[in-house]
C-alpha positions as a Python dict, from the first residue, in 0.01 Angstrom:
ca = {
    (1, 'M'): (0, 0, 0),
    (2, 'F'): (310, -63, 205),
    (3, 'Y'): (606, -290, 137),
    (4, 'D'): (569, -412, 496),
    (5, 'S'): (227, -556, 419),
    (6, 'I'): (373, -759, 131),
    (7, 'L'): (610, -923, 378),
    (8, 'N'): (380, -951, 680),
    (9, 'E'): (30, -995, 543),
    (10, 'P'): (34, -1074, 170),
    (11, 'E'): (-306, -1242, 167),
    (12, 'I'): (-483, -950, 338),
    (13, 'L'): (-305, -703, 108),
    (14, 'L'): (-410, -889, -205),
    (15, 'K'): (-769, -923, -84),
    (16, 'N'): (-784, -548, -17),
    (17, 'V'): (-637, -466, -359),
    (18, 'T'): (-873, -701, -544),
    (19, 'T'): (-1171, -558, -355),
    (20, 'V'): (-1080, -211, -485),
    (21, 'F'): (-1103, -349, -840),
    (22, 'G'): (-1434, -522, -769),
    (23, 'L'): (-1299, -876, -786),
    (24, 'K'): (-1441, -1144, -565),
    (25, 'K'): (-1228, -1294, -291),
    (26, 'N'): (-1280, -1646, -428),
    (27, 'N'): (-1054, -1546, -721),
    (28, 'L'): (-763, -1588, -478),
    (29, 'L'): (-825, -1954, -400),
    (30, 'N'): (-530, -2078, -608),
    (31, 'C'): (-279, -1822, -479),
    (32, 'N'): (23, -1941, -285),
    (33, 'F'): (102, -1696, -9),
    (34, 'K'): (377, -1904, 151),
    (35, 'D'): (642, -1923, -123),
    (36, 'V'): (842, -1635, -265),
    (37, 'N'): (803, -1621, -642),
    (38, 'N'): (1052, -1350, -721),
    (39, 'S'): (1327, -1241, -488),
    (40, 'S'): (1658, -1068, -497),
    (41, 'K'): (1973, -1101, -294),
    (42, 'K'): (1928, -958, 56),
    (43, 'L'): (2124, -638, 100),
    (44, 'R'): (2258, -517, 432),
    (45, 'I'): (2226, -145, 495),
    (46, 'P'): (2527, -8, 683),
    (47, 'N'): (2440, 139, 1026),
    (48, 'E'): (2570, 484, 930),
    (49, 'I'): (2339, 500, 627),
    (50, 'S'): (2043, 367, 824),
    (51, 'K'): (2091, 631, 1095),
    (52, 'L'): (2128, 908, 835),
    (53, 'V'): (1811, 807, 649),
    (54, 'N'): (1618, 774, 975),
    (55, 'E'): (1726, 1122, 1078),
    (56, 'L'): (1650, 1274, 736),
    (57, 'Y'): (1296, 1133, 727),
    (58, 'K'): (1214, 1151, 1099),
    (59, 'K'): (973, 1446, 1056),
    (60, 'D'): (805, 1294, 748),
    (61, 'I'): (751, 962, 923),
    (62, 'S'): (607, 1141, 1226),
    (63, 'V'): (361, 1332, 1005),
    (64, 'L'): (264, 1015, 818),
    (65, 'S'): (218, 831, 1147),
    (66, 'E'): (-24, 1095, 1267),
    (67, 'K'): (-212, 1140, 939),
    (68, 'I'): (-220, 784, 801),
    (69, 'G'): (-153, 554, 1094),
    (70, 'S'): (-102, 191, 986),
    (71, 'Y'): (260, 89, 920),
    (72, 'C'): (373, 451, 953),
    (73, 'K'): (312, 420, 1328),
    (74, 'I'): (543, 119, 1340),
    (75, 'W'): (810, 309, 1143),
    (76, 'N'): (776, 587, 1400),
    (77, 'G'): (849, 341, 1682),
    (78, 'E'): (488, 331, 1803),
    (79, 'K'): (303, 17, 1896),
    (80, 'I'): (-12, -72, 1702),
    (81, 'E'): (-247, -365, 1736),
    (82, 'K'): (-230, -601, 1438),
    (83, 'S'): (-607, -571, 1395),
    (84, 'K'): (-570, -193, 1342),
    (85, 'I'): (-294, -200, 1079),
    (86, 'W'): (-547, -182, 797),
    (87, 'N'): (-743, 108, 952),
    (88, 'I'): (-574, 352, 717),
    (89, 'K'): (-701, 708, 718),
    (90, 'S'): (-794, 857, 383),
    (91, 'L'): (-493, 964, 178),
    (92, 'K'): (-694, 1273, 76),
    (93, 'Q'): (-639, 1406, 430),
    (94, 'I'): (-263, 1416, 391),
    (95, 'S'): (-103, 1755, 343),
    (96, 'Y'): (238, 1875, 454),
    (97, 'Y'): (130, 2239, 431),
}
């Protein structure tokens, strides 16, 4: 899935992942979704690097936004309803060619 979903919706992400493996949702009853269990020092990305990376991947993000939707739309500067974030199109549809 997406790193964004780990930060924004960890419980929904974990429920979706466990469903793929056929586990029942009640297996998550003892999970703590509020505390960070493993973190690293926050790094600040310099503006120049951020702009360069954004420019380099602008086309890729646009394609992913169109073909996948979800968080890719947010990365592309589009607005998306929170209820539609998990309406991810099939990854089998994705092709750059």
